[in-house]
C-alpha positions as a Markdown table, in Angstrom:
| # | Residue | x | y | z |
|---|---|---|---|---|
| 1 | Met | 0.0 | 0.0 | 0.0 |
| 2 | Asp | 1.4 | 3.4 | -1.1 |
| 3 | Val | 2.6 | 5.5 | 1.9 |
| 4 | Glu | 4.5 | 8.8 | 1.9 |
| 5 | Val | 6.6 | 9.3 | 5.0 |
| 6 | Leu | 6.9 | 13.0 | 6.0 |
| 7 | Thr | 10.0 | 14.2 | 7.9 |
| 8 | Ala | 10.6 | 17.8 | 8.8 |
| 9 | Val | 14.3 | 18.4 | 9.8 |
| 10 | His | 16.6 | 21.3 | 10.6 |
| 11 | Ala | 20.4 | 21.4 | 10.8 |
| 12 | Ala | 20.6 | 20.6 | 14.5 |
| 13 | His | 18.9 | 17.2 | 13.9 |
| 14 | Ala | 20.7 | 16.3 | 10.7 |
| 15 | Gly | 22.9 | 13.8 | 12.5 |
| 16 | Phe | 19.9 | 11.6 | 13.3 |
| 17 | Leu | 18.8 | 11.2 | 9.7 |
| 18 | Gly | 21.0 | 8.2 | 9.0 |
| 19 | Arg | 19.2 | 6.2 | 11.6 |
| 20 | Ala | 15.7 | 7.3 | 10.4 |
| 21 | Trp | 16.8 | 6.3 | 6.9 |
| 22 | Glu | 17.9 | 2.9 | 8.0 |
| 23 | Ser | 14.5 | 2.4 | 9.7 |
| 24 | Leu | 12.8 | 3.1 | 6.4 |
| 25 | Arg | 15.0 | 0.8 | 4.5 |
| 26 | Gly | 14.2 | -2.0 | 6.9 |
| 27 | Gln | 10.4 | -1.7 | 6.4 |
| 28 | Thr | 8.5 | -4.9 | 5.6 |
| 29 | Asn | 6.2 | -2.7 | 3.5 |
| 30 | Arg | 8.5 | -1.3 | 0.8 |
| 31 | Asp | 5.9 | 0.7 | -1.1 |
| 32 | Trp | 6.9 | 4.1 | 0.4 |
| 33 | Thr | 8.3 | 7.4 | -0.5 |
| 34 | Trp | 10.3 | 9.7 | 1.9 |
| 35 | Leu | 9.4 | 13.4 | 1.7 |
| 36 | Val | 12.1 | 15.2 | 3.5 |
| 37 | Gln | 11.4 | 18.9 | 4.2 |
| 38 | Val | 14.4 | 20.9 | 5.3 |
| 39 | Asp | 13.4 | 23.7 | 7.7 |
| 40 | Gly | 16.1 | 26.3 | 7.1 |
| 41 | Pro | 19.3 | 26.2 | 5.0 |
| 42 | Gly | 20.0 | 22.9 | 3.4 |
| 43 | Gly | 23.8 | 22.4 | 3.9 |
| 44 | Ala | 24.1 | 20.1 | 6.9 |
| 45 | Val | 20.9 | 18.2 | 6.1 |
| 46 | Leu | 21.8 | 17.6 | 2.5 |
| 47 | Asp | 25.3 | 16.5 | 3.6 |
| 48 | Ala | 23.8 | 14.0 | 6.1 |
| 49 | Leu | 21.4 | 12.6 | 3.5 |
| 50 | Ala | 24.3 | 12.2 | 1.0 |
| 51 | Ala | 26.5 | 10.5 | 3.6 |
| 52 | Cys | 23.9 | 7.8 | 4.4 |
| 53 | Gly | 23.0 | 7.2 | 0.8 |
| 54 | Ala | 19.5 | 8.6 | 0.9 |
| 55 | Arg | 20.1 | 11.3 | -1.7 |
| 56 | Glu | 20.8 | 8.6 | -4.3 |
| 57 | Asp | 17.5 | 6.7 | -3.7 |
| 58 | Pro | 14.7 | 7.7 | -6.1 |
| 59 | Arg | 12.2 | 7.1 | -3.3 |
| 60 | Val | 13.6 | 10.1 | -1.5 |
| 61 | Arg | 12.2 | 13.6 | -2.4 |
| 62 | Ile | 13.9 | 16.5 | -0.7 |
| 63 | Asp | 12.8 | 20.1 | -0.6 |
| 64 | Val | 14.5 | 23.1 | 1.1 |
| 65 | His | 12.5 | 26.2 | 2.0 |
| 66 | Gly | 15.5 | 28.1 | 3.3 |
| 67 | Glu | 14.1 | 29.9 | 6.4 |
| 68 | Gln | 13.7 | 28.0 | 9.7 |
| 69 | Leu | 9.9 | 28.3 | 10.4 |
| 70 | Gly | 9.3 | 25.4 | 12.7 |
| 71 | Pro | 8.1 | 21.8 | 12.4 |
| 72 | Ala | 4.4 | 22.6 | 11.7 |
| 73 | Val | 5.2 | 24.8 | 8.7 |
| 74 | Ala | 7.8 | 22.3 | 7.4 |
| 75 | Arg | 5.4 | 19.4 | 7.7 |
| 76 | Asn | 2.7 | 21.4 | 5.9 |
| 77 | Cys | 5.1 | 22.2 | 3.1 |
| 78 | Ala | 5.8 | 18.4 | 2.8 |
| 79 | Leu | 2.1 | 17.7 | 2.9 |
| 80 | Gly | 1.6 | 20.1 | 0.0 |
| 81 | Arg | 4.0 | 18.0 | -2.1 |
| 82 | Ser | 2.3 | 14.7 | -1.1 |
| 83 | Thr | 0.0 | 12.7 | -3.4 |
| 84 | Ala | -0.3 | 9.3 | -1.6 |
| 85 | Pro | -3.5 | 8.4 | 0.2 |
| 86 | Leu | -1.6 | 7.5 | 3.4 |
| 87 | Ile | 0.9 | 9.8 | 5.2 |
| 88 | Gln | 3.2 | 8.6 | 8.0 |
| 89 | Asn | 4.8 | 11.2 | 10.2 |
| 90 | Leu | 8.5 | 10.4 | 11.1 |
| 91 | Asp | 10.4 | 13.0 | 13.1 |
| 92 | Ala | 14.0 | 13.3 | 12.1 |
| 93 | Asp | 15.3 | 12.1 | 15.4 |
| 94 | Asp | 13.0 | 9.1 | 15.7 |
| 95 | Glu | 12.9 | 5.6 | 14.0 |
| 96 | Leu | 10.1 | 3.4 | 12.8 |
| 97 | Glu | 9.9 | -0.3 | 13.9 |
| 98 | Pro | 10.4 | -2.6 | 10.9 |
| 99 | Ser | 6.7 | -3.6 | 10.5 |
| 100 | Ala | 5.3 | -0.1 | 11.3 |
| 101 | Leu | 4.1 | 0.8 | 7.8 |
| 102 | Glu | 2.7 | -2.6 | 7.1 |
| 103 | Val | 0.8 | -2.9 | 10.4 |
| 104 | Leu | -0.6 | 0.7 | 10.4 |
| 105 | Ser | -1.6 | 0.7 | 6.8 |
| 106 | Gly | -3.2 | -2.7 | 7.3 |
| 107 | Ala | -5.2 | -1.4 | 10.2 |
| 108 | Leu | -6.6 | 1.5 | 8.1 |
| 109 | Ala | -7.4 | -0.9 | 5.2 |
| 110 | Ala | -9.4 | -3.1 | 7.7 |
| 111 | Asp | -11.3 | -0.1 | 9.1 |
| 112 | Pro | -12.5 | 2.3 | 6.3 |
| 113 | Ala | -14.1 | 4.6 | 8.9 |
| 114 | Ala | -10.9 | 5.3 | 10.7 |
| 115 | Gly | -9.0 | 8.4 | 9.7 |
| 116 | Phe | -5.7 | 7.6 | 11.5 |
| 117 | Ala | -3.8 | 4.7 | 13.0 |
| 118 | Val | -1.2 | 4.6 | 15.8 |
| 119 | Gly | 0.7 | 1.9 | 17.5 |
| 120 | Gln | 2.7 | 1.4 | 20.6 |
| 121 | Ala | 6.0 | 3.4 | 21.2 |
| 122 | Arg | 9.2 | 2.7 | 22.9 |
| 123 | Asp | 11.6 | 5.4 | 24.2 |
| 124 | Leu | 15.0 | 5.1 | 22.6 |
| 125 | His | 17.7 | 6.4 | 25.0 |
| 126 | Glu | 21.1 | 7.6 | 24.3 |
| 127 | Asp | 22.7 | 4.3 | 25.4 |
| 128 | Gly | 20.6 | 2.5 | 22.8 |
| 129 | Ser | 18.2 | 1.0 | 25.4 |
| 130 | Leu | 14.5 | 0.8 | 24.6 |
| 131 | Val | 11.9 | 1.5 | 27.3 |
| 132 | Val | 8.2 | 0.7 | 26.7 |
| 133 | His | 5.9 | 3.7 | 26.5 |
| 134 | Arg | 2.7 | 2.2 | 28.0 |
| 135 | Leu | -0.6 | 3.6 | 26.7 |
| 136 | Pro | -3.7 | 4.2 | 28.8 |
| 137 | Val | -5.9 | 3.1 | 25.9 |
| 138 | Glu | -6.5 | -0.4 | 24.7 |
| 139 | Ala | -5.6 | -1.6 | 21.2 |
| 140 | Gly | -8.6 | -1.6 | 18.8 |
| 141 | Pro | -11.1 | 0.9 | 17.3 |
| 142 | Leu | -11.0 | 4.4 | 18.8 |
| 143 | Pro | -14.5 | 6.0 | 18.9 |
| 144 | Arg | -14.8 | 9.5 | 17.8 |
| 145 | Asn | -13.7 | 11.8 | 20.8 |
| 146 | Gly | -12.1 | 8.8 | 22.4 |
| 147 | Leu | -8.5 | 10.2 | 22.6 |
| 148 | Phe | -9.8 | 13.7 | 23.3 |
| 149 | Asp | -11.7 | 12.6 | 26.3 |
| 150 | His | -8.6 | 10.7 | 27.6 |
| 151 | Trp | -6.5 | 13.8 | 27.1 |
| 152 | Leu | -9.0 | 16.2 | 28.8 |
| 153 | Ala | -8.7 | 14.0 | 32.0 |
| 154 | Asp | -4.9 | 14.5 | 32.0 |
| 155 | Thr | -3.5 | 17.2 | 29.6 |
| 156 | Asp | 0.0 | 16.5 | 30.8 |
| 157 | Arg | 0.0 | 13.1 | 29.1 |
| 158 | Val | -1.1 | 12.4 | 25.5 |
| 159 | Pro | -2.9 | 9.0 | 25.5 |
| 160 | Val | -1.1 | 7.7 | 22.3 |
| 161 | His | 2.2 | 8.9 | 20.9 |
| 162 | Pro | 1.4 | 11.7 | 18.4 |
| 163 | Ala | 4.8 | 11.5 | 16.7 |
| 164 | Gly | 4.1 | 8.1 | 15.1 |
| 165 | Val | 0.6 | 8.5 | 13.6 |
| 166 | Leu | -0.2 | 7.2 | 10.1 |
| 167 | Trp | -2.8 | 9.5 | 8.6 |
| 168 | Arg | -5.2 | 9.4 | 5.7 |
| 169 | Arg | -4.2 | 12.3 | 3.6 |
| 170 | Ser | -7.8 | 13.3 | 3.2 |
| 171 | Leu | -8.1 | 13.8 | 6.9 |
| 172 | Leu | -4.9 | 15.8 | 7.2 |
| 173 | Leu | -6.3 | 18.2 | 4.5 |
| 174 | Arg | -9.6 | 18.4 | 6.2 |
| 175 | Met | -7.9 | 19.3 | 9.5 |
| 176 | Gly | -5.8 | 22.0 | 7.7 |
| 177 | Gly | -2.5 | 20.2 | 8.5 |
| 178 | Trp | -0.5 | 20.9 | 11.6 |
| 179 | Ala | -1.3 | 23.9 | 13.6 |
| 180 | Gly | 1.4 | 26.5 | 14.2 |
| 181 | Leu | 2.0 | 25.6 | 17.9 |
| 182 | His | 5.2 | 25.5 | 19.9 |
| 183 | Gly | 6.1 | 21.9 | 20.6 |
| 184 | Arg | 2.4 | 20.8 | 20.6 |
| 185 | Glu | 1.6 | 20.8 | 16.9 |
| 186 | Asp | 1.3 | 17.1 | 16.7 |
| 187 | Thr | -0.9 | 16.9 | 19.8 |
| 188 | Gly | -3.1 | 19.7 | 18.6 |
| 189 | Leu | -3.7 | 17.9 | 15.3 |
| 190 | Leu | -4.3 | 14.5 | 16.9 |
| 191 | Met | -6.9 | 15.9 | 19.4 |
| 192 | Ala | -8.7 | 17.7 | 16.6 |
| 193 | Ala | -8.7 | 14.6 | 14.4 |
| 194 | Ser | -9.9 | 12.5 | 17.3 |
| 195 | Ala | -12.9 | 14.8 | 17.8 |
| 196 | Ala | -13.7 | 14.8 | 14.1 |
| 197 | Cys | -13.5 | 11.0 | 13.3 |
| 198 | Pro | -12.7 | 7.6 | 14.6 |
| 199 | Gly | -9.2 | 6.1 | 14.7 |
| 200 | Val | -7.6 | 2.8 | 15.5 |
| 201 | Val | -4.8 | 1.7 | 17.9 |
| 202 | Val | -2.7 | -1.3 | 17.0 |
| 203 | Ala | -1.0 | -3.6 | 19.6 |
| 204 | Asp | 2.3 | -3.7 | 17.8 |
| 205 | Phe | 5.3 | -1.5 | 18.5 |
| 206 | Thr | 5.6 | 1.0 | 15.6 |
| 207 | Leu | 7.7 | 3.9 | 16.9 |
| 208 | Arg | 11.1 | 4.3 | 18.6 |
| 209 | Tyr | 11.0 | 7.8 | 20.1 |
| 210 | Arg | 14.5 | 9.1 | 20.7 |
| 211 | Lys | 15.1 | 10.8 | 24.0 |
| 212 | His | 17.9 | 13.4 | 23.9 |
| 213 | Pro | 18.6 | 16.8 | 25.5 |
| 214 | Gly | 18.1 | 18.7 | 22.2 |
| 215 | Gln | 14.5 | 17.6 | 21.5 |
| 216 | Leu | 11.8 | 20.3 | 21.6 |
| 217 | Ser | 9.7 | 18.4 | 24.1 |
| 218 | Glu | 12.5 | 18.8 | 26.7 |
| 219 | Thr | 12.4 | 22.6 | 26.4 |
| 220 | Thr | 8.7 | 23.5 | 26.0 |
| 221 | Gly | 8.2 | 23.7 | 29.7 |
| 222 | Lys | 10.0 | 27.1 | 29.6 |
| 223 | Phe | 7.5 | 28.4 | 27.0 |
| 224 | Gly | 5.2 | 31.0 | 28.6 |
| 225 | Gly | 2.4 | 30.4 | 26.1 |
| 226 | Ala | 1.8 | 26.8 | 27.1 |
| 227 | Ala | -1.5 | 27.4 | 28.9 |
| 228 | Ala | -2.9 | 29.3 | 25.9 |
| 229 | Gln | -1.8 | 26.5 | 23.6 |
| 230 | Leu | -3.7 | 24.0 | 25.7 |
| 231 | Met | -6.8 | 26.1 | 25.5 |
| 232 | Phe | -6.5 | 26.5 | 21.8 |
| 233 | Ile | -6.2 | 22.7 | 21.3 |
| 234 | Arg | -9.2 | 22.1 | 23.6 |
| 235 | Glu | -11.4 | 24.6 | 21.9 |
| 236 | Arg | -10.4 | 23.5 | 18.4 |
| 237 | Ala | -11.2 | 19.9 | 19.2 |
| 238 | Glu | -14.5 | 20.9 | 20.8 |
| 239 | Val | -15.6 | 22.8 | 17.7 |
| 240 | Leu | -14.5 | 20.0 | 15.4 |
| 241 | Gly | -16.4 | 17.5 | 17.6 |
| 242 | Gly | -19.5 | 19.0 | 16.1 |
| 243 | Ile | -18.6 | 17.8 | 12.6 |
| 244 | Ala | -20.7 | 14.9 | 11.4 |
| 245 | Pro | -18.5 | 11.8 | 11.0 |
| 246 | Ser | -17.8 | 10.5 | 7.5 |
| 247 | Gly | -16.2 | 7.4 | 6.2 |
| 248 | Tyr | -12.7 | 7.2 | 4.7 |
| 249 | Ser | -11.6 | 4.7 | 2.1 |
| 250 | Val | -8.1 | 3.7 | 1.0 |
């Protein structure tokens, strides 16, 4: 099943791209294209992609927009270049488990009403160890508003890992892509999508979420607008919760 993998990357994270690339090359579903969107000048990122061999692969499509504008804008630029029915997010410093694309696309094929699929995640630490990221939701179909209701009960913890979601492109366009938030753009999109349509959680591990000092999630606690962002996410999801559900087909 055709999947386009979107990766927004800036120079500081260029060194992680080789591992992300290896995780793509190891996928059991080989029908993928990698859309790399360089957020800022291209030099370090293009060098890293050349060093790992990704620039020579015809499945890799790279675009540089020159000015660093943040992950939401970069992902939306990549979304604008996409054409596949399924879009997998992959942050530059993370890795996909080998069966991720096969399992997640299979889950959407089996559930035409679901607009997104997400699996289990493991935290990847600097020493190479993997720590299971336990979810408070069970594997299986997610009713509309299911994730949003979980998140409202504890806004400090997202009920599934938003960095590893496989999306139907039609839903991403309906949601307007990623909102321009500071470090919560993936959470904002996921909560809005959960309010607008059903999803599905798979039992398999699909994401290795790298833990390192330079990641944005380690610094957002210093951001003074965090409370306002949480209110924005909540109100957007509540508004979209009034949208009548509609089916999706692969």
